[in-house]
C-alpha positions as CSV (number, residue, x, y, z in Angstrom):
1,M,-11.4,-6.5,-23.6
2,S,-9.9,-9.3,-25.5
3,D,-6.7,-11.1,-25.1
4,E,-5.4,-9.4,-27.8
5,E,-6.4,-5.9,-27.0
6,L,-5.0,-6.5,-23.6
7,F,-1.4,-7.7,-24.4
8,A,-1.1,-4.5,-26.7
9,K,-2.0,-2.3,-24.1
10,I,0.5,-3.6,-21.8
11,Q,3.1,-3.9,-24.7
12,K,2.9,-0.3,-24.9
13,L,3.0,0.6,-21.5
14,I,6.2,-2.0,-21.1
15,A,7.5,0.0,-24.5
16,E,7.3,3.3,-23.0
17,K,8.3,2.8,-19.7
18,L,11.7,0.9,-20.4
19,E,11.9,2.9,-23.5
20,I,12.4,-0.7,-25.6
21,D,10.8,-1.5,-29.3
22,E,7.8,-3.5,-28.5
23,S,8.7,-6.1,-31.0
24,K,10.9,-7.2,-28.3
25,I,8.0,-7.9,-25.7
26,T,6.4,-11.2,-25.6
27,P,4.1,-13.5,-23.4
28,A,7.1,-15.0,-22.5
29,A,9.8,-12.2,-22.1
30,S,11.2,-12.0,-18.8
31,F,11.0,-8.6,-17.2
32,R,14.6,-8.8,-15.8
33,G,16.4,-11.2,-18.2
34,D,15.1,-10.1,-21.6
35,L,13.6,-6.4,-21.3
36,G,16.4,-5.3,-18.8
37,A,14.2,-4.2,-15.8
38,D,15.1,-3.5,-12.5
39,S,13.2,-3.0,-9.7
40,L,12.4,0.4,-9.6
41,D,11.4,-0.2,-13.2
42,T,9.0,-2.7,-12.3
43,Y,7.4,-1.1,-9.9
44,E,6.6,2.2,-11.9
45,L,5.5,-0.7,-14.8
46,V,3.0,-2.2,-12.0
47,Y,1.7,1.6,-11.1
48,A,1.5,2.2,-14.7
49,I,-0.6,-1.0,-15.3
50,E,-2.9,0.1,-12.5
51,E,-3.4,3.5,-13.6
52,E,-4.0,2.7,-17.4
53,L,-6.5,-0.6,-16.7
54,G,-7.8,0.3,-13.5
55,V,-6.8,-3.1,-11.4
56,Q,-5.0,-3.4,-8.2
57,I,-2.0,-5.3,-8.1
58,P,-0.8,-6.1,-4.6
59,D,2.8,-5.8,-3.8
60,D,3.0,-9.6,-2.9
61,K,1.5,-10.6,-6.7
62,A,4.1,-8.0,-8.5
63,N,7.0,-9.3,-6.9
64,E,5.8,-12.8,-8.5
65,F,5.7,-11.8,-12.0
66,E,8.8,-12.6,-13.9
67,T,7.2,-12.8,-17.8
68,V,5.0,-10.7,-19.2
69,G,2.6,-13.4,-19.4
70,D,2.5,-13.7,-15.8
71,A,1.4,-9.9,-15.7
72,L,-1.2,-10.8,-17.9
73,N,-2.4,-14.2,-16.5
74,F,-3.2,-11.8,-13.2
75,I,-4.7,-8.8,-14.8
76,K,-7.5,-11.0,-17.0
77,S,-8.0,-13.2,-13.7
78,A,-8.5,-9.4,-11.8
79,Q,-10.9,-8.3,-14.5
80,A,-13.0,-11.2,-14.8
C-alpha cells in the first residue's frame, strides 16, 4: 500500500469516527488540538485502525500519537 493510499484510509476513518470533514485531516493535524478528539475518541480510532489495517498498536504507543503523522509513521513501520 502506498503512503497516499494509507493516508486516505486513515483520513476516512478519522473523518467517520470524529464526524468531521476529511479536508481538516492532514499529517500535521493534532488529534486533540486540531481535530477535537478526546481520550475515548483516540481509543476508538486506534481500535478502528487496528481492525481496518490489521495492525496491532500497543497502548503505550497509541498514547504517544499526537498527530495524524505520528500514527501514520507507526503504521508504516508496523507494516514493513
